[in-house]
N, CA, C, O and the ligand as a Tripos MOL2 file, in Angstrom:
@<TRIPOS>MOLECULE
protein
  205   203    52     0     0
PROTEIN
NO_CHARGES

@<TRIPOS>ATOM
      1 N           0.7520   -1.1880    0.0450 N.3       1 MET1
      2 CA          0.0260   -0.0040   -0.0870 C.3       1 MET1
      3 C           0.8830    1.2620    0.0010 C.2       1 MET1
      4 O           0.5240    2.3050    0.5460 O.2       1 MET1
      5 N           2.0070    1.0570   -0.5740 N.am      2 CYS2
      6 CA          3.0430    2.2550   -0.4740 C.3       2 CYS2
      7 C           3.1030    2.7620   -1.9760 C.2       2 CYS2
      8 O           3.6940    2.0810   -2.8140 O.2       2 CYS2
      9 N           2.5590    3.8240   -2.2760 N.am      3 SER3
     10 CA          2.7170    4.4130   -3.5430 C.3       3 SER3
     11 C           3.7140    5.5000   -3.5400 C.2       3 SER3
     12 O           3.3560    6.6180   -3.1720 O.2       3 SER3
     13 N           4.9100    5.2880   -3.9080 N.am      4 ALA4
     14 CA          5.9450    6.2510   -3.7370 C.3       4 ALA4
     15 C           5.7320    7.4700   -4.7120 C.2       4 ALA4
     16 O           6.0430    8.6150   -4.3850 O.2       4 ALA4
     17 N           5.2040    7.1600   -5.8820 N.am      5 GLU5
     18 CA          4.9900    8.2900   -6.8320 C.3       5 GLU5
     19 C           3.6690    8.1800   -7.4700 C.2       5 GLU5
     20 O           3.3980    7.2010   -8.1650 O.2       5 GLU5
     21 N           2.8660    9.1010   -7.2750 N.am      6 SER6
     22 CA          1.5370    9.0790   -7.7620 C.3       6 SER6
     23 C           1.4700   10.2190   -8.9490 C.2       6 SER6
     24 O           1.4340   11.4120   -8.6480 O.2       6 SER6
     25 N           1.4570    9.8130  -10.2020 N.am      7 PRO7
     26 CA          1.5420   10.8480  -11.2490 C.3       7 PRO7
     27 C           0.0870   11.2770  -11.5700 C.2       7 PRO7
     28 O          -0.1170   12.0060  -12.5400 O.2       7 PRO7
     29 N          -0.8970   10.8620  -10.8090 N.am      8 ILE8
     30 CA         -2.3790   11.1480  -11.1780 C.3       8 ILE8
     31 C          -2.5260   12.5730  -10.7630 C.2       8 ILE8
     32 O          -2.2140   12.9590   -9.6370 O.2       8 ILE8
     33 N          -3.0420   13.4000  -11.7610 N.am      9 SER9
     34 CA         -3.3440   14.8290  -11.5070 C.3       9 SER9
     35 C          -4.8060   15.0000  -11.8500 C.2       9 SER9
     36 O          -5.3310   14.5930  -12.8860 O.2       9 SER9
     37 N          -5.3760   15.6140  -10.9140 N.am     10 MET10
     38 CA         -6.7900   16.0360  -11.1530 C.3      10 MET10
     39 C          -7.0430   17.3240  -11.7830 C.2      10 MET10
     40 O          -8.1780   17.7380  -12.0190 O.2      10 MET10
     41 N          -5.9850   17.9420  -12.0460 N.am     11 ASP11
     42 CA         -6.1240   19.2210  -12.6240 C.3      11 ASP11
     43 C          -6.7010   19.1840  -14.0630 C.2      11 ASP11
     44 O          -6.2410   18.4310  -14.9210 O.2      11 ASP11
     45 N          -7.6430   19.9620  -14.2630 N.am     12 ILE12
     46 CA         -8.1060   20.1010  -15.6780 C.3      12 ILE12
     47 C          -7.8950   21.4390  -16.2540 C.2      12 ILE12
     48 O          -8.5060   22.4030  -15.7920 O.2      12 ILE12
     49 N          -7.1760   21.5450  -17.1070 N.am     13 GLU13
     50 CA         -6.9270   22.8730  -17.7740 C.3      13 GLU13
     51 C          -7.9190   23.1430  -18.7840 C.2      13 GLU13
     52 O          -8.4840   22.2450  -19.4080 O.2      13 GLU13
     53 N          -8.1520   24.4620  -18.9620 N.am     14 GLU14
     54 CA         -9.0850   24.7710  -19.9980 C.3      14 GLU14
     55 C          -8.4890   24.5380  -21.3850 C.2      14 GLU14
     56 O          -7.3900   24.9660  -21.7350 O.2      14 GLU14
     57 N          -9.2890   23.8460  -22.1100 N.am     15 GLY15
     58 CA         -8.8340   23.4640  -23.4750 C.3      15 GLY15
     59 C          -8.1700   22.2070  -23.5480 C.2      15 GLY15
     60 O          -7.5840   21.8410  -24.5670 O.2      15 GLY15
     61 N          -8.2480   21.4720  -22.4080 N.am     16 ASP16
     62 CA         -7.7290   20.2840  -22.1690 C.3      16 ASP16
     63 C          -8.6590   19.0500  -22.2960 C.2      16 ASP16
     64 O          -8.2730   17.9010  -22.0840 O.2      16 ASP16
     65 N          -9.7950   19.3600  -22.6240 N.am     17 LEU17
     66 CA        -10.8760   18.3700  -22.3590 C.3      17 LEU17
     67 C         -10.7310   17.2020  -23.5520 C.2      17 LEU17
     68 O         -11.0110   16.0180  -23.3690 O.2      17 LEU17
     69 N         -10.3040   17.6920  -24.6460 N.am     18 ILE18
     70 CA        -10.4320   16.7240  -25.7870 C.3      18 ILE18
     71 C          -9.2020   15.9520  -26.0250 C.2      18 ILE18
     72 O          -9.2450   14.9110  -26.6800 O.2      18 ILE18
     73 N          -8.0560   16.4300  -25.5050 N.am     19 THR19
     74 CA         -6.8150   15.6210  -25.6720 C.3      19 THR19
     75 C          -6.8070   14.4300  -24.6460 C.2      19 THR19
     76 O          -7.1960   14.5340  -23.4820 O.2      19 THR19
     77 N          -6.3770   13.4300  -25.1510 N.am     20 ILE20
     78 CA         -6.1540   12.2270  -24.3170 C.3      20 ILE20
     79 C          -4.7230   11.9860  -24.2750 C.2      20 ILE20
     80 O          -3.9920   12.2790  -25.2210 O.2      20 ILE20
     81 N          -4.2640   11.4030  -23.0870 N.am     21 GLN21
     82 CA         -2.9570   11.0660  -22.8380 C.3      21 GLN21
     83 C          -2.7220    9.6620  -23.2490 C.2      21 GLN21
     84 O          -3.4420    8.7820  -22.7770 O.2      21 GLN21
     85 N          -1.7600    9.3710  -24.1020 N.am     22 PHE22
     86 CA         -1.3590    8.0570  -24.4250 C.3      22 PHE22
     87 C          -0.0810    7.6160  -24.0180 C.2      22 PHE22
     88 O           0.7440    8.4730  -23.7020 O.2      22 PHE22
     89 N           0.2210    6.4070  -23.9740 N.am     23 LYS23
     90 CA          1.5640    5.9110  -23.6630 C.3      23 LYS23
     91 C           1.9770    4.7750  -24.7130 C.2      23 LYS23
     92 O           1.2700    3.8000  -24.9680 O.2      23 LYS23
     93 N           3.0950    5.0130  -25.2250 N.am     24 CYS24
     94 CA          3.6260    4.0590  -26.1730 C.3      24 CYS24
     95 C           4.1820    2.8760  -25.4290 C.2      24 CYS24
     96 O           5.0190    2.9730  -24.5320 O.2      24 CYS24
     97 N           3.6080    1.6410  -25.9060 N.am     25 LEU25
     98 CA          4.1110    0.5320  -25.3620 C.3      25 LEU25
     99 C           5.3880    0.0240  -25.8170 C.2      25 LEU25
    100 O           5.9310   -0.9420  -25.2810 O.2      25 LEU25
    101 N           5.8680    0.6510  -26.7820 N.am     26 ASP26
    102 CA          7.1690    0.1640  -27.3270 C.3      26 ASP26
    103 C           8.4540    1.0480  -26.7670 C.2      26 ASP26
    104 O           9.4990    0.5120  -26.3980 O.2      26 ASP26
    105 N           8.2540    2.3020  -26.7580 N.am     27 CYS27
    106 CA          9.3340    3.1340  -26.1940 C.3      27 CYS27
    107 C           8.9460    3.7550  -24.8810 C.2      27 CYS27
    108 O           9.7640    4.4660  -24.2970 O.2      27 CYS27
    109 N           7.6900    3.5210  -24.3510 N.am     28 ASN28
    110 CA          7.2790    3.9940  -22.9610 C.3      28 ASN28
    111 C           7.2290    5.5330  -22.9740 C.2      28 ASN28
    112 O           7.3540    6.1700  -21.9280 O.2      28 ASN28
    113 N           7.0590    6.0760  -24.0710 N.am     29 SER29
    114 CA          6.9470    7.6390  -23.9960 C.3      29 SER29
    115 C           5.4950    7.9630  -23.8180 C.2      29 SER29
    116 O           4.6530    7.1580  -24.2170 O.2      29 SER29
    117 N           5.1440    9.0900  -23.2460 N.am     30 LYS30
    118 CA          3.7530    9.6140  -23.1280 C.3      30 LYS30
    119 C           3.6200   10.8260  -23.9390 C.2      30 LYS30
    120 O           4.5160   11.6670  -24.0270 O.2      30 LYS30
    121 N           2.4370   10.9060  -24.5570 N.am     31 PHE31
    122 CA          2.1040   11.9730  -25.3300 C.3      31 PHE31
    123 C           0.5860   12.1990  -25.2650 C.2      31 PHE31
    124 O          -0.2000   11.3500  -24.8460 O.2      31 PHE31
    125 N           0.2300   13.4550  -25.7300 N.am     32 ARG32
    126 CA         -1.1900   13.6820  -25.8590 C.3      32 ARG32
    127 C          -1.6720   13.6720  -27.3730 C.2      32 ARG32
    128 O          -0.9050   13.9860  -28.2830 O.2      32 ARG32
    129 N          -2.8390   13.3360  -27.5640 N.am     33 GLY33
    130 CA         -3.4360   13.4150  -28.8360 C.3      33 GLY33
    131 C          -4.9000   13.3260  -28.8540 C.2      33 GLY33
    132 O          -5.5190   13.2290  -27.7940 O.2      33 GLY33
    133 N          -5.5010   13.3520  -30.0040 N.am     34 ILE34
    134 CA         -6.9480   13.2080  -30.2230 C.3      34 ILE34
    135 C          -7.2210   12.0450  -31.0930 C.2      34 ILE34
    136 O          -6.4590   11.8490  -32.0400 O.2      34 ILE34
    137 N          -8.2000   11.2640  -30.8890 N.am     35 GLY35
    138 CA         -8.4210   10.2620  -31.7940 C.3      35 GLY35
    139 C          -8.1440    8.8090  -31.1650 C.2      35 GLY35
    140 O          -7.4980    8.6440  -30.1300 O.2      35 GLY35
    141 N          -8.6940    7.8240  -31.8960 N.am     36 LYS36
    142 CA         -8.4520    6.4220  -31.3350 C.3      36 LYS36
    143 C          -7.1700    5.8330  -31.8720 C.2      36 LYS36
    144 O          -6.4490    5.1370  -31.1570 O.2      36 LYS36
    145 N          -6.8840    6.1120  -33.1350 N.am     37 LYS37
    146 CA         -5.6080    5.5050  -33.6500 C.3      37 LYS37
    147 C          -4.4430    6.5930  -33.6200 C.2      37 LYS37
    148 O          -4.3140    7.4360  -34.5080 O.2      37 LYS37
    149 N          -3.6910    6.4990  -32.6190 N.am     38 MET38
    150 CA         -2.6290    7.3770  -32.4650 C.3      38 MET38
    151 C          -1.3440    6.6190  -32.7160 C.2      38 MET38
    152 O          -1.2180    5.4140  -32.4990 O.2      38 MET38
    153 N          -0.3260    7.4760  -33.2280 N.am     39 ARG39
    154 CA          0.9830    6.9130  -33.3400 C.3      39 ARG39
    155 C           1.9390    7.5460  -32.5070 C.2      39 ARG39
    156 O           1.7940    8.7260  -32.1880 O.2      39 ARG39
    157 N           2.9060    6.8680  -32.1250 N.am     40 CYS40
    158 CA          3.9580    7.4770  -31.0450 C.3      40 CYS40
    159 C           4.7820    8.5330  -31.9070 C.2      40 CYS40
    160 O           5.2950    8.2080  -32.9770 O.2      40 CYS40
    161 N           4.8690    9.7100  -31.4210 N.am     41 PRO41
    162 CA          5.6870   10.5810  -32.1320 C.3      41 PRO41
    163 C           7.1230   10.3350  -32.0420 C.2      41 PRO41
    164 O           7.9030   10.9020  -32.8060 O.2      41 PRO41
    165 N           7.4980    9.5350  -31.1650 N.am     42 SER42
    166 CA          8.9380    9.2400  -30.9650 C.3      42 SER42
    167 C           9.3750    7.9790  -31.7880 C.2      42 SER42
    168 O          10.4940    7.9800  -32.3000 O.2      42 SER42
    169 N           8.6210    7.0120  -31.9220 N.am     43 CYS43
    170 CA          9.0860    5.7570  -32.6820 C.3      43 CYS43
    171 C           8.0820    5.4330  -33.7130 C.2      43 CYS43
    172 O           8.2590    4.4340  -34.4110 O.2      43 CYS43
    173 N           6.9590    6.2440  -33.8900 N.am     44 GLN44
    174 CA          6.0730    6.0820  -34.9850 C.3      44 GLN44
    175 C           5.2940    4.7870  -34.7890 C.2      44 GLN44
    176 O           4.6890    4.3000  -35.7440 O.2      44 GLN44
    177 N           5.2830    4.1940  -33.5540 N.am     45 SER45
    178 CA          4.6110    2.9320  -33.3870 C.3      45 SER45
    179 C           3.0960    3.2290  -33.1830 C.2      45 SER45
    180 O           2.6450    4.2450  -32.6540 O.2      45 SER45
    181 N           2.4090    2.2270  -33.6640 N.am     46 ALA46
    182 CA          0.8000    2.3810  -33.3750 C.3      46 ALA46
    183 C           0.4520    1.6110  -32.1650 C.2      46 ALA46
    184 O          -0.7310    1.4850  -31.8500 O.2      46 ALA46
    185 N           1.4930    1.0390  -31.4000 N.am     47 ASN47
    186 CA          1.2770    0.1970  -30.3370 C.3      47 ASN47
    187 C           1.1870    1.1610  -29.0850 C.2      47 ASN47
    188 O           2.1040    1.2610  -28.2700 O.2      47 ASN47
    189 N           0.0320    1.8410  -29.0110 N.am     48 VAL48
    190 CA         -0.1130    2.7120  -27.8550 C.3      48 VAL48
    191 C          -1.4760    2.4730  -27.2490 C.2      48 VAL48
    192 O          -2.4050    1.9190  -27.8360 O.2      48 VAL48
    193 N          -1.5070    2.9550  -25.9920 N.am     49 GLU49
    194 CA         -2.6810    2.7090  -25.2750 C.3      49 GLU49
    195 C          -3.0390    4.0810  -24.4140 C.2      49 GLU49
    196 O          -2.1350    4.8380  -24.0590 O.2      49 GLU49
    197 N          -4.3120    4.3150  -24.1350 N.am     50 LYS50
    198 CA         -4.7550    5.4250  -23.3990 C.3      50 LYS50
    199 C          -4.1460    5.1640  -21.8660 C.2      50 LYS50
    200 O          -4.0350    4.0660  -21.3210 O.2      50 LYS50
    201 N          -3.8110    6.3540  -21.3610 N.am     51 VAL51
    202 CA         -3.2640    6.3930  -19.9280 C.3      51 VAL51
    203 C          -4.4150    6.7580  -19.0340 C.2      51 VAL51
    204 O          -4.2450    6.8580  -17.8190 O.2      51 VAL51
    205 ZN          7.0360    4.9300  -29.0650 Zn       52 ZN52
@<TRIPOS>BOND
     1     1     2 1
     2     2     3 1
     3     3     4 2
     4     3     5 am
     5     5     6 1
     6     6     7 1
     7     7     8 2
     8     7     9 am
     9     9    10 1
    10    10    11 1
    11    11    12 2
    12    11    13 am
    13    13    14 1
    14    14    15 1
    15    15    16 2
    16    15    17 am
    17    17    18 1
    18    18    19 1
    19    19    20 2
    20    19    21 am
    21    21    22 1
    22    22    23 1
    23    23    24 2
    24    23    25 am
    25    25    26 1
    26    26    27 1
    27    27    28 2
    28    27    29 am
    29    29    30 1
    30    30    31 1
    31    31    32 2
    32    31    33 am
    33    33    34 1
    34    34    35 1
    35    35    36 2
    36    35    37 am
    37    37    38 1
    38    38    39 1
    39    39    40 2
    40    39    41 am
    41    41    42 1
    42    42    43 1
    43    43    44 2
    44    43    45 am
    45    45    46 1
    46    46    47 1
    47    47    48 2
    48    47    49 am
    49    49    50 1
    50    50    51 1
    51    51    52 2
    52    51    53 am
    53    53    54 1
    54    54    55 1
    55    55    56 2
    56    55    57 am
    57    57    58 1
    58    58    59 1
    59    59    60 2
    60    59    61 am
    61    61    62 1
    62    62    63 1
    63    63    64 2
    64    63    65 am
    65    65    66 1
    66    66    67 1
    67    67    68 2
    68    67    69 am
    69    69    70 1
    70    70    71 1
    71    71    72 2
    72    71    73 am
    73    73    74 1
    74    74    75 1
    75    75    76 2
    76    75    77 am
    77    77    78 1
    78    78    79 1
    79    79    80 2
    80    79    81 am
    81    81    82 1
    82    82    83 1
    83    83    84 2
    84    83    85 am
    85    85    86 1
    86    86    87 1
    87    87    88 2
    88    87    89 am
    89    89    90 1
    90    90    91 1
    91    91    92 2
    92    91    93 am
    93    93    94 1
    94    94    95 1
    95    95    96 2
    96    95    97 am
    97    97    98 1
    98    98    99 1
    99    99   100 2
   100    99   101 am
   101   101   102 1
   102   102   103 1
   103   103   104 2
   104   103   105 am
   105   105   106 1
   106   106   107 1
   107   107   108 2
   108   107   109 am
   109   109   110 1
   110   110   111 1
   111   111   112 2
   112   111   113 am
   113   113   114 1
   114   114   115 1
   115   115   116 2
   116   115   117 am
   117   117   118 1
   118   118   119 1
   119   119   120 2
   120   119   121 am
   121   121   122 1
   122   122   123 1
   123   123   124 2
   124   123   125 am
   125   125   126 1
   126   126   127 1
   127   127   128 2
   128   127   129 am
   129   129   130 1
   130   130   131 1
   131   131   132 2
   132   131   133 am
   133   133   134 1
   134   134   135 1
   135   135   136 2
   136   135   137 am
   137   137   138 1
   138   138   139 1
   139   139   140 2
   140   139   141 am
   141   141   142 1
   142   142   143 1
   143   143   144 2
   144   143   145 am
   145   145   146 1
   146   146   147 1
   147   147   148 2
   148   147   149 am
   149   149   150 1
   150   150   151 1
   151   151   152 2
   152   151   153 am
   153   153   154 1
   154   154   155 1
   155   155   156 2
   156   155   157 am
   157   157   158 1
   158   158   159 1
   159   159   160 2
   160   159   161 am
   161   161   162 1
   162   162   163 1
   163   163   164 2
   164   163   165 am
   165   165   166 1
   166   166   167 1
   167   167   168 2
   168   167   169 am
   169   169   170 1
   170   170   171 1
   171   171   172 2
   172   171   173 am
   173   173   174 1
   174   174   175 1
   175   175   176 2
   176   175   177 am
   177   177   178 1
   178   178   179 1
   179   179   180 2
   180   179   181 am
   181   181   182 1
   182   182   183 1
   183   183   184 2
   184   183   185 am
   185   185   186 1
   186   186   187 1
   187   187   188 2
   188   187   189 am
   189   189   190 1
   190   190   191 1
   191   191   192 2
   192   191   193 am
   193   193   194 1
   194   194   195 1
   195   195   196 2
   196   195   197 am
   197   197   198 1
   198   198   199 1
   199   199   200 2
   200   199   201 am
   201   201   202 1
   202   202   203 1
   203   203   204 2
@<TRIPOS>SUBSTRUCTURE
     1 MET1         2 RESIDUE 1 A MET
     2 CYS2         6 RESIDUE 1 A CYS
     3 SER3        10 RESIDUE 1 A SER
     4 ALA4        14 RESIDUE 1 A ALA
     5 GLU5        18 RESIDUE 1 A GLU
     6 SER6        22 RESIDUE 1 A SER
     7 PRO7        26 RESIDUE 1 A PRO
     8 ILE8        30 RESIDUE 1 A ILE
     9 SER9        34 RESIDUE 1 A SER
    10 MET10       38 RESIDUE 1 A MET
    11 ASP11       42 RESIDUE 1 A ASP
    12 ILE12       46 RESIDUE 1 A ILE
    13 GLU13       50 RESIDUE 1 A GLU
    14 GLU14       54 RESIDUE 1 A GLU
    15 GLY15       58 RESIDUE 1 A GLY
    16 ASP16       62 RESIDUE 1 A ASP
    17 LEU17       66 RESIDUE 1 A LEU
    18 ILE18       70 RESIDUE 1 A ILE
    19 THR19       74 RESIDUE 1 A THR
    20 ILE20       78 RESIDUE 1 A ILE
    21 GLN21       82 RESIDUE 1 A GLN
    22 PHE22       86 RESIDUE 1 A PHE
    23 LYS23       90 RESIDUE 1 A LYS
    24 CYS24       94 RESIDUE 1 A CYS
    25 LEU25       98 RESIDUE 1 A LEU
    26 ASP26      102 RESIDUE 1 A ASP
    27 CYS27      106 RESIDUE 1 A CYS
    28 ASN28      110 RESIDUE 1 A ASN
    29 SER29      114 RESIDUE 1 A SER
    30 LYS30      118 RESIDUE 1 A LYS
    31 PHE31      122 RESIDUE 1 A PHE
    32 ARG32      126 RESIDUE 1 A ARG
    33 GLY33      130 RESIDUE 1 A GLY
    34 ILE34      134 RESIDUE 1 A ILE
    35 GLY35      138 RESIDUE 1 A GLY
    36 LYS36      142 RESIDUE 1 A LYS
    37 LYS37      146 RESIDUE 1 A LYS
    38 MET38      150 RESIDUE 1 A MET
    39 ARG39      154 RESIDUE 1 A ARG
    40 CYS40      158 RESIDUE 1 A CYS
    41 PRO41      162 RESIDUE 1 A PRO
    42 SER42      166 RESIDUE 1 A SER
    43 CYS43      170 RESIDUE 1 A CYS
    44 GLN44      174 RESIDUE 1 A GLN
    45 SER45      178 RESIDUE 1 A SER
    46 ALA46      182 RESIDUE 1 A ALA
    47 ASN47      186 RESIDUE 1 A ASN
    48 VAL48      190 RESIDUE 1 A VAL
    49 GLU49      194 RESIDUE 1 A GLU
    50 LYS50      198 RESIDUE 1 A LYS
    51 VAL51      202 RESIDUE 1 A VAL
    52 ZN52       205 GROUP 0 **** ****
């Protein structure tokens, strides 16, 4: 029950409602985008999931 680091933020910025945060399963980088089929901007992989 020890969460050393909690990256969860409840802050909602104005204009941030439609962007979804994704995580690349290949290079583990996080990015924001809109849409279902996103590609990682770092490695161009389509193997991403919503965070
Ligand atoms: Zn990637």
